[in-house]
Structures are given as structure tokens and as C-alpha cells.
TIZA-27785 format. One record per residue (C-alpha): residue in one letter; residue number from 0; y negated, z, x. Coordinates in steps of 0.001 Angstrom, whole numbers, plus 500000, padded with zeros to 6 digits. Example, Ala and Ser with C-alpha at 12.3 -4.5 7.8 and 13.67 -1.06 7.14 Angstrom:
REM residues 2
A / 0 / 504500 / 507800 / 512300
S / 1 / 501060 / 507140 / 513670
//
This chain:
REM residues 533
X / 0 / 648776 / 244102 / 532328
X / 1 / 648897 / 246655 / 535121
X / 2 / 646012 / 248634 / 533599
X / 3 / 643498 / 248282 / 536200
X / 4 / 639628 / 249176 / 535166
X / 5 / 638570 / 246185 / 537366
X / 6 / 639389 / 243232 / 539554
X / 7 / 641362 / 243373 / 542829
X / 8 / 639916 / 243983 / 546242
X / 9 / 641139 / 241446 / 548953
X / 10 / 643423 / 244213 / 550776
X / 11 / 645209 / 244615 / 547044
X / 12 / 645135 / 240366 / 546559
X / 13 / 647439 / 240460 / 549849
X / 14 / 649371 / 243515 / 548569
X / 15 / 650035 / 242156 / 545555
X / 16 / 651286 / 238680 / 546565
X / 17 / 647961 / 236544 / 545766
X / 18 / 646927 / 235670 / 549094
X / 19 / 646306 / 236505 / 552627
X / 20 / 643206 / 237339 / 553749
X / 21 / 640984 / 238500 / 557322
X / 22 / 639846 / 242034 / 557736
X / 23 / 636968 / 242387 / 560372
X / 24 / 637605 / 245893 / 561280
X / 25 / 635124 / 247942 / 563646
X / 26 / 636633 / 250020 / 566360
X / 27 / 633910 / 252193 / 566720
X / 28 / 632432 / 253453 / 569705
X / 29 / 635446 / 253604 / 572472
X / 30 / 637313 / 257318 / 571159
X / 31 / 640395 / 255729 / 569328
X / 32 / 640352 / 258631 / 566974
X / 33 / 637032 / 257620 / 565486
X / 34 / 638495 / 254759 / 563965
X / 35 / 637812 / 254890 / 560170
X / 36 / 640586 / 255509 / 557690
X / 37 / 640421 / 252211 / 555990
X / 38 / 640373 / 250345 / 559849
X / 39 / 643564 / 252399 / 560233
X / 40 / 644979 / 251446 / 556800
X / 41 / 644450 / 247916 / 557567
X / 42 / 646138 / 247977 / 560600
X / 43 / 649161 / 249587 / 558989
X / 44 / 649770 / 246726 / 556741
X / 45 / 648819 / 243857 / 558990
X / 46 / 651045 / 241184 / 559672
X / 47 / 648676 / 239526 / 562345
X / 48 / 646481 / 241838 / 564948
X / 49 / 643617 / 240040 / 567172
X / 50 / 642296 / 242505 / 569673
X / 51 / 641224 / 242799 / 573159
X / 52 / 644303 / 244611 / 574042
X / 53 / 642833 / 245722 / 577503
X / 54 / 639778 / 247584 / 575262
X / 55 / 641776 / 248347 / 572172
X / 56 / 644883 / 248176 / 572596
X / 57 / 645632 / 252200 / 571894
X / 58 / 645006 / 251235 / 568069
X / 59 / 647946 / 249202 / 567789
X / 60 / 649591 / 252540 / 567358
X / 61 / 648579 / 252266 / 563938
X / 62 / 650658 / 249166 / 563280
X / 63 / 654127 / 248747 / 562139
X / 64 / 657082 / 247686 / 564303
X / 65 / 657032 / 243583 / 564717
X / 66 / 653516 / 243143 / 564066
X / 67 / 652245 / 239752 / 565630
X / 68 / 649889 / 240897 / 568354
X / 69 / 647305 / 238048 / 569904
X / 70 / 645264 / 239253 / 572942
X / 71 / 641793 / 237657 / 572449
X / 72 / 640859 / 238535 / 575884
X / 73 / 643624 / 236162 / 576961
X / 74 / 642902 / 233334 / 574121
X / 75 / 639628 / 233193 / 573119
X / 76 / 640468 / 231064 / 570126
X / 77 / 642971 / 233693 / 568867
X / 78 / 641367 / 234179 / 565907
X / 79 / 641367 / 230261 / 564954
X / 80 / 645116 / 230372 / 564717
X / 81 / 645179 / 233500 / 563037
X / 82 / 643321 / 231983 / 560138
X / 83 / 646344 / 229347 / 559639
X / 84 / 648417 / 232838 / 558913
X / 85 / 646032 / 233925 / 556493
X / 86 / 645997 / 230989 / 554686
X / 87 / 649628 / 231153 / 554296
X / 88 / 649234 / 234633 / 552877
X / 89 / 649285 / 236944 / 555784
X / 90 / 646981 / 239786 / 556491
X / 91 / 645386 / 239292 / 559472
X / 92 / 643312 / 242047 / 561165
X / 93 / 640644 / 241443 / 563979
X / 94 / 639909 / 244505 / 565727
X / 95 / 635765 / 244071 / 566654
X / 96 / 634203 / 246250 / 568809
X / 97 / 631853 / 249165 / 567216
X / 98 / 630562 / 247950 / 564047
X / 99 / 630560 / 244474 / 563344
X / 100 / 627456 / 245192 / 561266
X / 101 / 625565 / 245685 / 564863
X / 102 / 624480 / 242994 / 567173
X / 103 / 627956 / 241466 / 566183
X / 104 / 629769 / 239126 / 568390
X / 105 / 632153 / 238143 / 565788
X / 106 / 629434 / 236866 / 563402
X / 107 / 630669 / 233373 / 564258
X / 108 / 634339 / 234040 / 563547
X / 109 / 633114 / 235372 / 559796
X / 110 / 631200 / 232232 / 559499
X / 111 / 634488 / 230119 / 560319
X / 112 / 636510 / 231890 / 557558
X / 113 / 634077 / 231591 / 555232
X / 114 / 633711 / 227759 / 556226
X / 115 / 637323 / 227659 / 555566
X / 116 / 637260 / 229725 / 552249
X / 117 / 639553 / 232325 / 553521
X / 118 / 639197 / 235456 / 552099
X / 119 / 637815 / 238301 / 554119
X / 120 / 636523 / 241844 / 554533
X / 121 / 634019 / 243303 / 556942
X / 122 / 634912 / 247071 / 557532
X / 123 / 632287 / 249101 / 559490
X / 124 / 633029 / 251137 / 562502
X / 125 / 631365 / 254226 / 563571
X / 126 / 628237 / 252837 / 565259
X / 127 / 627623 / 253373 / 568960
X / 128 / 623794 / 253583 / 568468
X / 129 / 624614 / 257293 / 567040
X / 130 / 628238 / 258541 / 568057
X / 131 / 627163 / 257970 / 572025
X / 132 / 624355 / 259537 / 571782
X / 133 / 625750 / 262871 / 570009
X / 134 / 628990 / 262446 / 572497
X / 135 / 625749 / 262674 / 575481
X / 136 / 624445 / 265530 / 573656
X / 137 / 621386 / 263624 / 572316
X / 138 / 620520 / 264191 / 568765
X / 139 / 619693 / 260797 / 567488
X / 140 / 616714 / 261279 / 565092
X / 141 / 615210 / 264915 / 566170
X / 142 / 612333 / 263519 / 567954
X / 143 / 610178 / 261514 / 565682
X / 144 / 609931 / 259727 / 561922
X / 145 / 611358 / 256633 / 563696
X / 146 / 615061 / 255542 / 564999
X / 147 / 614858 / 252454 / 566373
X / 148 / 617810 / 249934 / 567341
X / 149 / 617368 / 246868 / 569463
X / 150 / 619663 / 244304 / 571698
X / 151 / 618325 / 243801 / 574727
X / 152 / 619484 / 240476 / 575403
X / 153 / 617449 / 239312 / 572195
X / 154 / 613961 / 240651 / 573327
X / 155 / 611457 / 239037 / 576036
X / 156 / 608391 / 240872 / 574735
X / 157 / 608870 / 244872 / 574799
X / 158 / 605247 / 245746 / 574139
X / 159 / 606007 / 246070 / 570241
X / 160 / 608759 / 248810 / 570875
X / 161 / 606452 / 250914 / 573372
X / 162 / 604966 / 252326 / 569876
X / 163 / 607977 / 253601 / 568635
X / 164 / 607327 / 257435 / 567109
X / 165 / 610582 / 258771 / 567843
X / 166 / 613879 / 257462 / 569507
X / 167 / 614421 / 253849 / 571017
X / 168 / 618402 / 252961 / 571285
X / 169 / 618708 / 249753 / 573475
X / 170 / 622504 / 247812 / 573623
X / 171 / 623083 / 245590 / 576020
X / 172 / 620148 / 246127 / 578451
X / 173 / 622326 / 248271 / 581440
X / 174 / 621715 / 245275 / 583706
X / 175 / 618109 / 244851 / 583203
X / 176 / 617453 / 248686 / 582809
X / 177 / 614675 / 249106 / 585708
X / 178 / 612763 / 245964 / 584484
X / 179 / 613071 / 247102 / 580832
X / 180 / 611749 / 250145 / 582124
X / 181 / 609097 / 248743 / 584049
X / 182 / 608094 / 246461 / 580724
X / 183 / 607691 / 249532 / 578405
X / 184 / 605571 / 251478 / 581028
X / 185 / 603301 / 248302 / 581336
X / 186 / 603382 / 248272 / 577563
X / 187 / 601871 / 251902 / 577531
X / 188 / 604881 / 254507 / 577436
X / 189 / 604142 / 257059 / 580174
X / 190 / 606091 / 256566 / 583169
X / 191 / 607414 / 260242 / 582926
X / 192 / 608931 / 259132 / 579389
X / 193 / 612535 / 260701 / 579269
X / 194 / 615262 / 258209 / 579561
X / 195 / 619173 / 258381 / 579299
X / 196 / 621672 / 255928 / 580305
X / 197 / 625418 / 256450 / 579156
X / 198 / 628314 / 254208 / 580085
X / 199 / 631606 / 254213 / 578397
X / 200 / 630421 / 256513 / 575636
X / 201 / 632929 / 258494 / 573650
X / 202 / 635623 / 258013 / 576103
X / 203 / 636741 / 260328 / 579004
X / 204 / 635285 / 257776 / 581145
X / 205 / 631701 / 258740 / 579808
X / 206 / 628645 / 259445 / 582358
X / 207 / 625122 / 260035 / 581520
X / 208 / 622100 / 259225 / 583840
X / 209 / 619289 / 261168 / 582766
X / 210 / 616005 / 259967 / 584204
X / 211 / 612423 / 258439 / 583179
X / 212 / 611205 / 255483 / 582969
X / 213 / 609403 / 255815 / 586379
X / 214 / 612478 / 256713 / 587868
X / 215 / 615069 / 254707 / 586092
X / 216 / 615622 / 251873 / 588855
X / 217 / 616210 / 254150 / 591669
X / 218 / 618157 / 256843 / 589597
X / 219 / 620619 / 253847 / 588612
X / 220 / 620875 / 252379 / 591888
X / 221 / 624554 / 253538 / 593015
X / 222 / 625521 / 254754 / 589719
X / 223 / 627873 / 251809 / 589049
X / 224 / 627035 / 251357 / 585649
X / 225 / 628300 / 248563 / 583407
X / 226 / 628694 / 247652 / 579632
X / 227 / 629496 / 249038 / 577452
X / 228 / 626145 / 251347 / 578081
X / 229 / 623385 / 252548 / 575757
X / 230 / 619786 / 253578 / 576568
X / 231 / 617909 / 255976 / 574991
X / 232 / 614023 / 256493 / 575177
X / 233 / 612493 / 259092 / 573874
X / 234 / 611564 / 263088 / 573498
X / 235 / 615196 / 263484 / 572130
X / 236 / 616544 / 263063 / 575663
X / 237 / 614977 / 266350 / 576478
X / 238 / 617605 / 268274 / 574350
X / 239 / 620663 / 266969 / 576041
X / 240 / 621283 / 270322 / 577780
X / 241 / 621094 / 272293 / 574871
X / 242 / 623213 / 269857 / 572880
X / 243 / 625766 / 268409 / 575579
X / 244 / 629200 / 269382 / 574329
X / 245 / 631632 / 266668 / 575452
X / 246 / 630887 / 265958 / 578740
X / 247 / 630698 / 269781 / 579466
X / 248 / 634262 / 270326 / 578595
X / 249 / 636270 / 272192 / 581006
X / 250 / 638487 / 269304 / 582223
X / 251 / 636205 / 266378 / 581419
X / 252 / 637378 / 263356 / 583099
X / 253 / 640325 / 265188 / 584910
X / 254 / 643195 / 262868 / 585391
X / 255 / 645975 / 264861 / 584910
X / 256 / 649807 / 264137 / 586020
X / 257 / 652166 / 265808 / 583392
X / 258 / 655691 / 265107 / 585407
X / 259 / 657591 / 265172 / 581692
X / 260 / 658814 / 262158 / 579289
X / 261 / 656375 / 261340 / 576379
X / 262 / 658574 / 262804 / 573848
X / 263 / 658676 / 266134 / 575861
X / 264 / 655111 / 265890 / 576791
X / 265 / 653095 / 265310 / 573680
X / 266 / 651816 / 268452 / 572454
X / 267 / 650951 / 269312 / 575785
X / 268 / 649066 / 265871 / 576486
X / 269 / 646983 / 266451 / 573134
X / 270 / 646248 / 269869 / 574200
X / 271 / 644785 / 268585 / 577744
X / 272 / 642887 / 265872 / 575864
X / 273 / 641425 / 268921 / 573634
X / 274 / 639886 / 269983 / 577269
X / 275 / 638739 / 266554 / 577875
X / 276 / 641831 / 265454 / 580111
X / 277 / 643137 / 262239 / 580625
X / 278 / 647092 / 263347 / 580943
X / 279 / 649041 / 260587 / 582323
X / 280 / 653232 / 261351 / 581564
X / 281 / 655326 / 260395 / 584277
X / 282 / 659282 / 261339 / 583833
X / 283 / 660970 / 263217 / 586579
X / 284 / 664176 / 263626 / 584995
X / 285 / 666490 / 261525 / 582897
X / 286 / 668339 / 263392 / 580156
X / 287 / 672047 / 261795 / 579845
X / 288 / 675498 / 263046 / 578028
X / 289 / 678111 / 264714 / 579637
X / 290 / 680307 / 262627 / 581760
X / 291 / 683250 / 264068 / 579573
X / 292 / 682367 / 264754 / 575926
X / 293 / 685459 / 266599 / 575394
X / 294 / 683751 / 270178 / 576054
X / 295 / 681100 / 269690 / 573970
X / 296 / 683759 / 268394 / 571024
X / 297 / 685803 / 271383 / 571288
X / 298 / 682562 / 273829 / 571219
X / 299 / 681183 / 271963 / 567968
X / 300 / 684796 / 272581 / 566410
X / 301 / 684787 / 276136 / 567545
X / 302 / 681140 / 276510 / 566299
X / 303 / 682271 / 275381 / 562698
X / 304 / 685541 / 277176 / 562417
X / 305 / 684042 / 280523 / 563625
X / 306 / 684672 / 281104 / 567044
X / 307 / 681460 / 282432 / 567882
X / 308 / 679255 / 285163 / 566940
X / 309 / 676049 / 283609 / 568479
X / 310 / 674756 / 280336 / 569670
X / 311 / 671907 / 280419 / 572600
X / 312 / 669350 / 277812 / 573188
X / 313 / 667904 / 277662 / 576374
X / 314 / 665681 / 274065 / 575699
X / 315 / 664698 / 271613 / 573814
X / 316 / 667215 / 269308 / 575037
X / 317 / 669879 / 271287 / 574386
X / 318 / 668978 / 271030 / 570723
X / 319 / 668695 / 267750 / 570851
X / 320 / 672295 / 267263 / 572465
X / 321 / 673835 / 269448 / 569666
X / 322 / 671962 / 267750 / 567114
X / 323 / 673500 / 264486 / 568203
X / 324 / 677180 / 266074 / 567993
X / 325 / 676247 / 266802 / 564536
X / 326 / 675193 / 263372 / 563534
X / 327 / 678295 / 261995 / 565391
X / 328 / 680714 / 264472 / 563101
X / 329 / 678723 / 264109 / 559930
X / 330 / 677307 / 267591 / 559979
X / 331 / 673593 / 269312 / 559299
X / 332 / 672251 / 272841 / 559958
X / 333 / 674494 / 274044 / 557102
X / 334 / 676866 / 274299 / 560305
X / 335 / 674940 / 277087 / 561348
X / 336 / 675744 / 279111 / 558208
X / 337 / 676980 / 282905 / 559328
X / 338 / 675811 / 282303 / 563007
X / 339 / 673291 / 284296 / 564963
X / 340 / 670875 / 281726 / 566699
X / 341 / 668730 / 282499 / 570002
X / 342 / 665973 / 280551 / 571378
X / 343 / 664331 / 280775 / 574832
X / 344 / 660811 / 280016 / 573701
X / 345 / 658530 / 278679 / 571482
X / 346 / 659331 / 275042 / 572287
X / 347 / 662612 / 275423 / 571839
X / 348 / 662556 / 277587 / 568530
X / 349 / 660200 / 274509 / 567219
X / 350 / 662919 / 272070 / 568114
X / 351 / 665087 / 274527 / 566133
X / 352 / 663350 / 274774 / 562987
X / 353 / 662841 / 270900 / 562882
X / 354 / 666352 / 270807 / 562871
X / 355 / 666288 / 273258 / 559986
X / 356 / 667533 / 276427 / 562107
X / 357 / 665474 / 279216 / 561959
X / 358 / 665957 / 281366 / 565299
X / 359 / 667420 / 285279 / 564996
X / 360 / 666156 / 285853 / 568472
X / 361 / 663369 / 284860 / 570382
X / 362 / 661784 / 286679 / 573285
X / 363 / 658701 / 288822 / 572453
X / 364 / 657417 / 288744 / 575748
X / 365 / 658440 / 286562 / 578936
X / 366 / 659793 / 283034 / 577721
X / 367 / 662601 / 282741 / 579921
X / 368 / 666358 / 284048 / 580518
X / 369 / 665459 / 286922 / 581492
X / 370 / 662847 / 287510 / 578602
X / 371 / 665899 / 286722 / 576415
X / 372 / 668509 / 289165 / 578074
X / 373 / 665679 / 292104 / 577326
X / 374 / 665724 / 291416 / 573607
X / 375 / 669531 / 290659 / 573320
X / 376 / 671520 / 293496 / 571566
X / 377 / 674884 / 294307 / 573578
X / 378 / 678148 / 294081 / 572102
X / 379 / 679385 / 296431 / 569492
X / 380 / 682613 / 295869 / 568120
X / 381 / 681782 / 297985 / 564976
X / 382 / 678840 / 295942 / 564182
X / 383 / 680029 / 292342 / 565746
X / 384 / 683383 / 290755 / 564322
X / 385 / 683436 / 288383 / 567176
X / 386 / 681972 / 289061 / 570859
X / 387 / 681774 / 285348 / 572065
X / 388 / 678641 / 283444 / 572667
X / 389 / 678279 / 279409 / 573014
X / 390 / 675784 / 278652 / 575518
X / 391 / 675180 / 274686 / 575280
X / 392 / 673267 / 273998 / 578515
X / 393 / 672357 / 271667 / 581121
X / 394 / 674498 / 270931 / 584051
X / 395 / 672223 / 272498 / 586838
X / 396 / 671339 / 275710 / 584879
X / 397 / 671472 / 278704 / 586518
X / 398 / 674106 / 281673 / 586103
X / 399 / 671583 / 284431 / 584865
X / 400 / 671890 / 284531 / 581025
X / 401 / 675758 / 284085 / 581506
X / 402 / 676090 / 286940 / 583788
X / 403 / 673405 / 289245 / 581799
X / 404 / 675470 / 288357 / 578563
X / 405 / 678771 / 289355 / 580232
X / 406 / 677304 / 292424 / 581166
X / 407 / 676076 / 293204 / 577531
X / 408 / 680075 / 292974 / 576828
X / 409 / 679811 / 289254 / 575666
X / 410 / 681988 / 286509 / 576165
X / 411 / 680080 / 282929 / 576752
X / 412 / 681064 / 279664 / 576339
X / 413 / 679079 / 278097 / 578775
X / 414 / 678900 / 274371 / 578118
X / 415 / 677523 / 271236 / 579707
X / 416 / 675587 / 269703 / 576718
X / 417 / 673745 / 267171 / 578851
X / 418 / 673003 / 266025 / 582387
X / 419 / 669483 / 265780 / 584139
X / 420 / 669183 / 263272 / 586595
X / 421 / 666504 / 262109 / 588873
X / 422 / 664565 / 259585 / 586917
X / 423 / 663532 / 255960 / 588525
X / 424 / 660327 / 256152 / 590852
X / 425 / 657204 / 255581 / 588811
X / 426 / 655041 / 252178 / 589388
X / 427 / 653392 / 251657 / 592602
X / 428 / 649912 / 252292 / 591601
X / 429 / 651030 / 255803 / 590509
X / 430 / 652806 / 256630 / 593779
X / 431 / 649935 / 255518 / 595599
X / 432 / 647260 / 257419 / 592982
X / 433 / 649656 / 260725 / 593486
X / 434 / 649527 / 260266 / 597465
X / 435 / 646237 / 259204 / 598026
X / 436 / 644478 / 261860 / 595799
X / 437 / 643758 / 259706 / 592367
X / 438 / 644927 / 262731 / 590235
X / 439 / 642749 / 265534 / 589880
X / 440 / 645939 / 267807 / 588661
X / 441 / 649160 / 268098 / 588608
X / 442 / 651599 / 270143 / 585941
X / 443 / 654757 / 271468 / 587191
X / 444 / 656898 / 273180 / 584491
X / 445 / 659978 / 273766 / 586180
X / 446 / 661195 / 273924 / 590090
X / 447 / 663257 / 270835 / 589315
X / 448 / 659754 / 268787 / 588193
X / 449 / 658740 / 269813 / 591671
X / 450 / 661547 / 268449 / 593868
X / 451 / 661736 / 265390 / 591636
X / 452 / 658419 / 264361 / 591950
X / 453 / 658196 / 264565 / 595570
X / 454 / 661447 / 262897 / 595673
X / 455 / 660640 / 259807 / 593855
X / 456 / 657004 / 259512 / 594196
X / 457 / 655700 / 261561 / 597153
X / 458 / 653941 / 264899 / 597407
X / 459 / 650579 / 265134 / 595880
X / 460 / 647166 / 264748 / 598150
X / 461 / 645635 / 268117 / 599230
X / 462 / 642932 / 267938 / 596775
X / 463 / 645035 / 267465 / 593847
X / 464 / 644815 / 271196 / 592049
X / 465 / 648697 / 272337 / 591800
X / 466 / 649340 / 274292 / 588314
X / 467 / 652678 / 275570 / 587881
X / 468 / 654476 / 277499 / 585204
X / 469 / 655589 / 280415 / 586993
X / 470 / 656511 / 282146 / 589799
X / 471 / 659895 / 280510 / 590794
X / 472 / 658376 / 276948 / 590366
X / 473 / 655001 / 278413 / 592367
X / 474 / 658379 / 279268 / 595388
X / 475 / 659387 / 275664 / 595058
X / 476 / 656189 / 274508 / 595403
X / 477 / 655266 / 276371 / 598448
X / 478 / 658759 / 275002 / 600072
X / 479 / 657201 / 271799 / 600008
X / 480 / 654122 / 272825 / 601574
X / 481 / 652142 / 272540 / 598222
X / 482 / 649216 / 275110 / 597978
X / 483 / 649565 / 276342 / 594585
X / 484 / 645943 / 276884 / 592846
X / 485 / 646867 / 277634 / 589190
X / 486 / 649856 / 279504 / 587582
X / 487 / 650182 / 280433 / 583876
X / 488 / 649626 / 284220 / 582771
X / 489 / 653317 / 283169 / 580797
X / 490 / 655606 / 280566 / 581183
X / 491 / 655016 / 277989 / 578492
X / 492 / 653587 / 274804 / 579061
X / 493 / 650526 / 275699 / 576385
X / 494 / 649680 / 278475 / 578575
X / 495 / 649718 / 276396 / 581638
X / 496 / 647487 / 273906 / 580375
X / 497 / 644951 / 276909 / 579175
X / 498 / 645336 / 278102 / 583003
X / 499 / 644289 / 274909 / 584258
X / 500 / 641310 / 274311 / 581784
X / 501 / 639901 / 278026 / 582900
X / 502 / 639967 / 276751 / 586044
X / 503 / 638363 / 273698 / 585668
X / 504 / 635407 / 275609 / 583641
X / 505 / 635086 / 277871 / 586499
X / 506 / 634760 / 275332 / 589094
X / 507 / 632175 / 273491 / 586686
X / 508 / 630260 / 276923 / 586413
X / 509 / 630304 / 277369 / 590083
X / 510 / 628882 / 273789 / 590736
X / 511 / 626009 / 274393 / 588036
X / 512 / 624953 / 277921 / 589369
X / 513 / 624519 / 275904 / 593154
X / 514 / 622508 / 273539 / 591202
X / 515 / 625220 / 270793 / 592178
X / 516 / 626638 / 268037 / 589832
X / 517 / 630129 / 269016 / 588771
X / 518 / 632824 / 266827 / 590374
X / 519 / 636334 / 266159 / 589825
X / 520 / 638604 / 267302 / 592567
X / 521 / 639646 / 263718 / 593127
X / 522 / 636040 / 262356 / 593848
X / 523 / 636204 / 265546 / 596785
X / 524 / 638612 / 263072 / 598726
X / 525 / 637242 / 260740 / 601260
X / 526 / 635989 / 257598 / 600563
X / 527 / 635649 / 258421 / 596389
X / 528 / 632544 / 257049 / 595211
X / 529 / 630296 / 259874 / 594308
X / 530 / 627567 / 259734 / 591267
X / 531 / 624262 / 260408 / 592555
X / 532 / 622489 / 263685 / 592246
//
């Protein structure tokens, strides 16, 4: 006995090796972060995942390496093949749109499992009927005692829905929206009844048209809306202006180019998403080991044998390079015992802390070589037994720090810890988007990112907002005839993202004050599709 109080659940059956089963997991309304904890847990344990990759492929990040992924968009019969895997003891997860309990498109698949005597579980998803309305700023059940949800594809007579005392939410109706509006008016609803239509709800592509039953046809004519979309009818729509929080984010829907690797850009991209942006990481440099390892080998040996008083790190890449050498020699953070460690900024300090090393010196002002020098103590033979500093850096690093430390009386071992080389060009579609104005903004975090991006992909279009991390980067951008629109108030990636968000908020507020619908920079270029006013 294992001491359990009740029978095993289906997932526990699988975990205990009793048999496989199929889990129908609701993906939610569109925002990948609205997946339920139960859904994420099952994905993490899945042997086989059946999913529409284009719509829900981002959820595969919850899966373990080596999971068998079957794309139902490419093969509509993918589940029927996966049922055999369940019979063989595998855990199969079928990712379903929205909530499988609401107008489910997988009811036949569930029935097939039942018929084949395959165990299954249905995991609800966050229903679009409530989530999309909330993201659109419409309180779902705030204007009457009723909250009615219907599937337009199943309705021939709209007269019984014209009497709803509250909010009417309509699935699968965007193609017939004008006709539905006319039918509801004919059934007795006033033509001025508020209506909102939201497409791609809860995603950064979300777009909402607010209208009335009488104006629905003309207002939707040029909106270009397709499914998934929801139609909301009722007075709750009138509260959108007060409750809107998602579409009013400062960078909502902005496609922002981040010229860094995914590893480097993780925190920056997450911050941009919090502002409503869609970040796209495009590496402009590739970090490679030094051509000859001997210099780094001698430096690590000197670090261990007490050759240095200080080690100064000017980038997270330098920390990574030293850490990799430590691993090669079987060393760990304890080798820094007795040494003083300096970091040029917060990102470098974070990399050190993750390594197990707490920096002794960090600039309190400008996070740069100059800022570090302002804090660095001069060499004092009475206090410092050793006058040597190890400086593991990139092959293209400037001499500012070496010159400053030498002036303070220190001797520097300036060691090439890694090389930075220009990355390969991005895919053609990215290059075309950069040059044609498909990106709303680009963040330049160094002069090298400016030079390398232009070198591998071409100059950003003149409608693209250029945001730079500091004066030197701005100068380089201007050398390429790029107009600098935004500069961070301090040289950090976080401050740069915040400065871009502030710029976006001001642009949005200016449009609203002028009585215009806010538009992204990419929507202002010639030939861009414009939303109706």
C-alpha cells in the first residue's frame, strides 16, 4: 500500500506505470501565460503532443526535450495516430483552442477516445468569453443579470437573443457580424445598442472595433477582422474607456527589434512584453573563444596562485568566458577567495552572483568603464599587497579602463577572454522588414550593434524609432545617418526599454489628445494597412 486515501487519477495512473491516456488541454484565449497550471504540468510530462504549431507552438516551451510533437494543422488525423501511443502506455496531450468545454472543436476526438476505451482527461482553459472581454476593457457581467454566450454557427433565429438582459457574447460570428446586427435590430434591439468586436484577443495583435448595431457593417468594412474574434453586445461595451488596460499599454503591438542573442536579450524582451511590445531578437555578434588559449590559461593560473589583487569584469560575456575556463580546470567560485572583484554594471554583477561571486565594487552612477574608474581606489602600497589587476575582456574592447587604472597606479593584465565577430545575416523576411519599416523600433545597446546590424541587414527604415543606450552609441548611429529618437537616461538595457516605453506613451497621448486613433510607427509608412477611424 502507498498510503493513498483514494483512487489514482488518470495522470497518476500514467506516472505509476499503469497505462497511458489522452489529456485534452485548453490552451486559453491566446495569451500563452494564461495556460492553467494543470495544463503546463501535463505538457511537462507528455510523451506525445498534438498541437496546431502555428497557433499554439509557443506552449511547447513547457515540454521536456525529445517530446514527440505532431502538428494537427499539417495532419488533421494526428490524434488518431497518437491514440495508439496512449494505448501503448504513453501520455498524449492534445492542445485545444480556448476551453474544450465551450463550443468544442474536439468533441469528436473525445468521443473517439471513449469509443476506443482510451482513458482521457479534459482540462479546462481560460474561456475567451471572459478573458477577451477583460483584455478589451469590457467588464463581462456588469450591465444586467444575464451573461449569455452563443455560437453564431449554430443559430438560425436571433430573435430569442434580442431579449437578453445584460451582455450577449457571440463566438464564430465575425464573418456574419453585419447580418447578425441587422437580425438583432429586426428582433427589437435598438440600432444604437453598443457593440464591440475584438480579434486576436489577449495577444499583442488584439484589435477592437467599438460600434453600434446600426453602424456595425460600415465600421467593420475595412477592419480586416478574421477569426478568432468575439462580438459583444450590450451596455457593458460603454465601460471600455474606463476599464481598458491592455490596448493602452505604452508600446502595445509595437514590433521591436532587439539586436542581441536570446540569452542576452531574455530580461530585456520580458520587460518589453510588459509594455505590450512584441520583441524580436536578432543577434548581430557572435561570441567565440580566443584564437589561442594560452593567454587565458596563464591568467587563470595567476588568479589561483595569488598574482592579482583585483579582477575587473566589463561584461557578462567575460564572466561566462572565465566560468567556462574554471569548468575546464575543475575550479569553482571558491577560487576568488581573497580577491577583490569589480563589475561594470548590473547585468555583469548579476552574472557574477549567478556564478557565486558577489562583486566588491560596482559603479553607483554611470554603468561604464568611466563610471567604474570614478569608484576605483588608487593603488596604496601600505594597503594593497599586490598592485596587479586582471582584466578579462573582448578583443575589441577600448583602452579606457586600462589607461585609467594605470593612472591610478595599478598594473593591468589586459587579457582577451573572448572574441566578438559579426553574426550571420538574419532571414530574408527580417532583413526586408528592417529596410521597409516593418519594425516599429530598434534598440541599440552598443556602437557595435549599430555597425553590425547595418552590415548584416541594412539600415532601418526612417519611420522606425531608433533608441540608443548612450551618447557614444548615438554618435555611431548618426554616422550611419540614423535619426536618434530615444536615449536612455543611464547606460543599461532596462533603462533603454523604459525610455522607449515613455516615448511610446507620449506618442499615444498626443494622438488621443488630437482626437486620433493611436498608430504604431510602422503603420505610418506608405502602403501600410491602416485601421479605420
